[in-house]
N, C-alpha and C positions, 0 to 999 in steps of 0.2 A: 443438795442435789449428792449423790454419794461419792465419794473419793473416787476420781479417776486415777489421782498418782497411785494409789494402794493397788488398783485393780490391774493398770498397763504393766505391759510386759517392757523390759530393755529395748529400746529401738535397734532391728538388726540389719536388714538390708532389703533390699528392693526383692527378692525370692519370694519374701513372706505373702507377696501381691495375688502368686501363684494359687495358694490355697485357700483363696477366699471366693469360691465359685458361686457360696450363696447371695452375692453381692453385699455383704453385711448390712443389710436392711434397707438397703436405697431404693428397691421397687424397683430397679432397670434391669428387668428378667429378658431383653429380646440376648437371643443366642448367637447372633450376627452381628459382622463389625465391615460395612464396604472397604473396599482398600479405598488408597486415596487418591484425589484427581489434583491434576495441576491445575491451579487456577488460569483463567485465559483473560480475565478481563470482561468477559461476558455474563458469568454467575452473577444472578443480584439475590438468589433467594425466593424462593416460592411462596408468596402470602399466602396460598391456601395450606401451608402448612398449620396446622394449630397443634403447639408445645403446649407446656405447661402453664405459661404465661400469655394465653389469649386477650387478656384483658391491656397488655401493652399496646396494640394498635389503635383502639380506643382512646388511650389517655396521650399517643402521639399526635393524632388526628385535631385534638383540640388541644394541644400545646404551642401554637402560633407556627406551622412549618412553612413560613412565609421565604427561608433561606435555603441558600444551597451550598454545600460543599462538594465541592466536584459534581456529580451527578446524585448526590445522595443529599436528600432534603432534611432539614433539621430543624429545631424550636428554636426561637429567637434566643434563649435562655445560654444554648450551645452554642450556637452561633457568634454571638459576643465572644463568649469563653476562647473559641477557636481566633476568634479573630486578635483576643489580645495574647494569644498564645504563639502568634504569628504562623498557626496553619492555613494555609492558602488550598491546597487542593489535597486530597484523600492519598495515602499510599496504597499497592497492592493489597496487600493484606487488610487494611480496611475495607476497602472497596468490597472486598469478598465476604468478609464476617460481619461486618454491620449490617447489612441488611438479615442477613441470616438469623441474627442475634435477637435482631426486632421482632421477629415473628416467632421467638419462642421456640428455636431450633437450637438441639445441642451440637457442639461444634467442636471439632479437634484442627487445632491449625499449626500447622508447622512451618517455619518463616525464623529465620536468623536476627541474630542481635543487631539493632538498628534499622530496622523496618517500619517500624513505627506501630508495635504491637498493642503495645501497652492501652493507648487509642483505638486501636480496632477492637476492646473489649470496654475500655473506660466510657468510649461515648455512648452504647447501648445500654450499658450498668447507672450511668445515671440518670438516662430517658428513664428507668426502669424505677427507681427509687420515687417513693411519695414523700415528700419533706413534712406533709403532716402525719405520719406516722412514725413516732420517735421512740424506732425500733431496729435492730440491726436487718437488714432487707437483703445486703449482700456481700460475699466473703470472697476476699481475694488470697490464696495462700500464695506464700512464693518463698524462695529456698535461703533466703540472705537477709541482715537487717537492713543492707544496704539499699537494697531493691526493694524491701518493702518500705521504705523512707520514700523513695523515688516515685513508688507507684502511688503510694498514698496521696504525693503531694500532686501528681499528675492528677491524679481523680478528683482532689478537693478544687485545682484551676477550672478541671473541665466543670465540675457541679456546684462551682462559688456563686453564679448568679440566678439558681434554683434553689440555693439555700439547702445542699446535701453536706451533712455533717460525716466527716470521714475520721478514723480513728486507726492509726500504727500501730500494731502490738508486735511487739520482738523483744528477744533478750540483750543485755547491754545497757538498758534503761530503767531506769526504777519504775518495778512492775507497781507503785504507790500514783504515782503519775497518770500511768495508764489508766488506772482505776478510776483516777478522778475524772481524766477526760470522757471516759464512758460514762459515768454516772451522769456527766452534763447530758446525755442524749447523742443518740448515735443512728446512723442511717447505713454504713459502710464500714466492714472492718478488714483492711489489708495485715496478714499474720504470717510469722513465721510458725509454722505447725507445734511447735514446742512452745514456744511462749502462749500460744492459742491454749493447748492443753493446761496450760499452769492457768489461764484465767477461768477456766472452765470447772479447774478443779473446786476452787475459790469460790466458784459460782457469782464472778464478779461479770462477765461477759457470758451472754446465751446465744445460741446460735439456730435456736429451735424453730425461730419463724424465717430462717435466710429463704428466698426463694430463688437468687441468684448465685451461681458458685462459677469462683474462675479458679482453675489450676496454671499458675503461669510458672513457666520453665519447670516443668512436672519432671523431664530428664534430670536437672540438678538435682530435684529434691529427693529421688528415689537414689541417686549416686551419694548423697551426703550422708542418707541412712533415715531418712522422715516413711516409710512406705508403713511402718505399723502404726505412727500417730496420723497419716493421712487415712487409713483405714477406721481409727478410734475417732476422730473429728466428722468422717461421713456417717457415722453412724447415728448423729446428733440432728443433723442435717435433714427437712423435710423431703420426702418419698419424690414431693410432686416440683421439686426443684429444676431450674434448669441449668446445665453446666457446660462449662467450655474450659476446654485445656489446649493448652499450648507447649509446644516440646521445638526446640529446635532440632533435636534428632528422633528417631522414631524404631528403638529398638522392642525388641518383644517385650518387655517389661511395661513400656507404655501403652503397647497395643492391649496386653492385658488389663492395664487399668482403664482403657476405656470403654474395652469389652465391659467389664466388672460394674463402672457408676456412668456410664452416658447410656442415654436413649436414641436409638437410631441416628448417631451423629453423622451431620455431613462433615468430608474432608476439606480441608483446602491447604494446599500446598504451594508456597511460594517458594519458585525457583525449586533445584533438584534436591534430591537428599543429600544433606550434607554440603551444599553448593558454597563458595566462597562469597561474602559480598562483595557484589560488585566496586569497581574502581578501587581495588587494591591492589599495588605493585606489589607483587610477592616475590623476595628475594632470599638467598641463603650463602653464608660461607661456613667454608669449611674450616675448623678453626682446632687445635690441640685443647684439650681440656685446661692444661697449666697456662695457656696464652688467653683466654676469653676477659680477664683483666683490661688485657691489652687492648685487646678487641674491640670492647665496650667503650674505651676510653678515646679509640681512635675514630669510632662512629660519633661520639658526643662532642670532638673537639669543636664543630664547628656548629653555634647555636642556629644559624639562617638554613641552615639542613635539616637538623633536629630541631624543631622549634618548640613540640612538647612531646615526650617516649613514656609510653607506658610499658614496664619491661617485667616480664615474667620467670620467676624462680618456682622450683617446684616444692621448696620445704622454707619453712619459717626462720629456721636458722641460716638457710642459705641466703634469703632475704636481708636480713640483718647483717650478714657479712658482707654482701654486696652495696648496702648503702654507707657501712662504714666505711669501704675503701673509697666510693665515689664522695662522701666528705671530705676524707683527706685530700683528696684531687681536687677539692675547690668547687663540685658542683653543687647547683641548689637541687638537691633531693630528698625524700622523705620515704616512708614503708608503709603498707598498710595489709596486717593479716589480723588472724583472730585472737590477736595474744592482746592487743589495742585494745582500750577501753572504748566505748563508744563515742565519746567526748572526742578523745585523741583521734579515731576514726572521723568523724564529722569534721574537725578541725583541718585534716589532710586533706579533704575530701573538698572542701570550701575554698582552700589556697589553690588547688590541683584545678580544679575549676574556672576558678577567676584568671588563672594561666600567671598566678605568683610563682608558683611553684613549678618547673620546668621536667622531672624524674620522676615519678612514681613505681617503685617497684612493688611488687602484687604476688601474692600465691594467685593459684588459679581460682580458688572457689570463693574466697573473695569478690575476686575480679568479676565475677558472674554479674554482680547485683551494681556495678558502677554506672554510673549515666554520665558519660565523659564526650560530649558532643565535638571539641575542638583539639581533639589527641591527632598529632601529624604520623606519630611512630609507634608501631607496635614492636618490642624485641624481644623473642624468645628467646632468651639468654639457656634457660635450659630448655631442649626439644619437647613439645608434648608427648604425652605417654600414647595416644590415640588422636585417629583422623579427626574426630569429634571436637578433642579438645582444642588441636588445633585450628579448626573454623571459628569456633566461639572467642579464642583467640585472635585471632587477625578479622575480626568483627568487630573488634573493640574501636578498631579505626576505619575509616570510610563510611561512617554512619550517615544516613539519609541523604544517599547521593552524592558523599563530600568525597575526595580522594585521600588516600592516604598509602602509608608503605609498612609491608609486614616484613620483619628479620627474621632469621631463624640462623642459630649458631650450629652447627653440626661438627660433633665431638667424633672420635676416634670409634666408639660403639654405636652410634646413632643411624649409623646408616641403612639399618633395616626399617628401622621407622621412615627415614626421610624417602625409601623407596617405597614406601607405602602411601606415604603423602604424595609424591609425584607420580605415581600410580592413580591417582584421584583428580587432583589439579592439574596434568600433564604440563604442557609447557609455559602454563602460570608462571612458575616458580622457576626462577633462572638464578644458575650460578654465579656472585661474583666474589672477588678475591680483595683480601683484606692488603693494603700498601706494604705494611710490615714484612709481608711473606713474598713480597715480588723479589725476585732476583736480578740485581743490577750486574749488566754483563758489560765485559771490558772492551773499550772503544777497539 
C-alpha cells in the first residue's frame, strides 16, 4: 500500500470537512439531511427499509432469537452476554437505534454520556459480524485511547459467545503488540484515527472489507482535530457500508459530516439538545480564585458526603498542581492526563474503578473516554469553556439512572459563562455557600 503518512497533510481542524463536497469517495450522494426527531419510545425502525446490509435480516432470523431484551428479540448468544453483563432492559437510545441498525439503516444518534450508547451500536454490530470470515468487518472510530479500550471491552463481552474477535488500536500502546493481535485474526476494529492511519500506512490492518462503520463521540473527534484523519480513513472503507454516527452535541460541523458520509440517515435524539443527564444535583459556589484550594479542601473533608470525586481542571499543569496540593493534605488522589503513559493511565483507572482511589483529577479531553459508573461527585474546579463541555462533564455522574452531584466553582471572571449555563439549565443549577465565607454575626 502506498504510504499514507507521506501523503496526508497535518491534521488541522473540523472546518476542513466543509471542503469535502464530493463525499471523499464514500458514494453517499444524497443532498439532503432530515432534521432530528426526539425519540418517543414508539419508533422501532421500518423493516421495509433496505440498506446496504439486507442479508443481516436473514442471518438474524436463523440465529435463534428466542430471547427478549425488553421488547427487542435477541439471539441466544447475545442474550447470554446481556445476562452476564446484568443488562435487564434496554435504555431509550438502545430501543431506538437497535431496530434501525438491524435493517441496514444509517443512523445519527444524539445522546449524552451514560445512556447506554455503546450497546446501542454494539448489539447490532455483533449481530452483523460473521465469525467464520476472518477479516475486519466492522470499524468503530473513537477520540481517545480510554474510550477505545472501553468500547472494545464492551463489544468483546457482547460478542464473546458468538466468537467475535475485537482488537483495540490506539496510541500509547506498543504498535507491535497490536500488529501481533491483528495477525491472529479479527472481526472488529476499535480505533483512534491517528493510530489506525499508522497501521494502514504499514499495511498491518486493512479496512477495505469493512461494511459496518461507527463514528462514536464524533463531536469530540472533531474538537481534537481528527477531521482530516477521518476523511482519509473513510476513503478506504467500501461505499456500500452502513454508517452510524453518535454525538453528544450537534453543531454544524457534525451535520456536514453526516450529510457527507451517511446515506439518508434516521436521526435519533434522546433528550433535548445539550440536555443534562437526569438525576444530577447541580450546585455552584462563588469563590475567589485564591480561595479555591481552601474551597475544595472544605468539600472533601467528609468522606461520607463525597465518596468518590472526578475533578476537572483546564490544563495538565493545573491538574498536577492540584494533585500535589491535595496529596500534601493527606487525600487519596491521583491525576490523569495525556502526559502519562498508557500503563500509568490504566493503573490509575483500575484503582478508581475499584474505588481504591477516592479522587481523580483530570483534563476534559482525557475524561471524555472514561467509564466510571460509581462516581458520586463531579467537581468543576475550573468552569467549563462552553455549555456542551459543562453537559459532558456533569454527565460523568448519575450514569444509567444513578443519582449524583455536580459542583462548579465560579471565580471572579466566570460569571458570563455561569449566566450561559443558567440560561440553559434554569433553576436546576442552584447557588450554595462555602462555610468559610459565612459571616459570623455578633449576638
